C-alpha positions, 0 to 999 in steps of 0.5 A: 537870635538864640535862646540861652539855656542850661544844657540839661533844661534844653531837652524839655523844649524839644518838639521831636525826638528822632531815633535812628537804628541802622539808618532807619529813623522813627520820629516821635512828636511831643504828644507821643507816649514814646516821646515822653518815655524817652525824655523821662529816661534821658533826663534820669540818665543825665541827672547829675552828669557833668558837662565837659569839653568835647573830645572832638568836632563833628564833620557833617558828611562824616556824621551823616554817613555814621547815622546809617550805623548803630543807634542814635537819638536826636532831640529836635527843637522849634527854635535855635537854642544856645548853651555856652554861646554854642547854638543848636537846632538839634542835638544828636547822640550816638548811643551805645550800651554801657557808655559812661559819656558821649558827645552831643553833636550840634546841628544848625541849618546853616552848617549841618552837623559841622562844629564843636560838640558838647560832652556829658560824663554820666558820673557813676552811671551808664547808658545801658537802660536808655540804650535798651529803651531806644532799641525796643 
């Protein structure tokens, strides 16, 4: 069973935030100071963002390979949530400095990172501050 949520409110339900830097992962639990800093910065960045149809789909093996390059952030949930009838247990985002929009790649234990994505357009903002927080 999936819990239906608005996408922007789902992040308040995350129990872990995984930050990938060139393949190395750091995991922050909900009680960690860094978790709270990342979540506050994320919510500030997406405040006023538009959810739009994604530009593509994710292929699990390709996404896992790409995790070894660059900076990624992943929100991990204890339960399965759904937005727009699209379930997810994790949401993975490739973060690059200065981006004004990006895909949110859904993860489900039965399919991995295969399938349709969500897309955020930041509307007059970019990812620079959030990206800089992740790399520090």
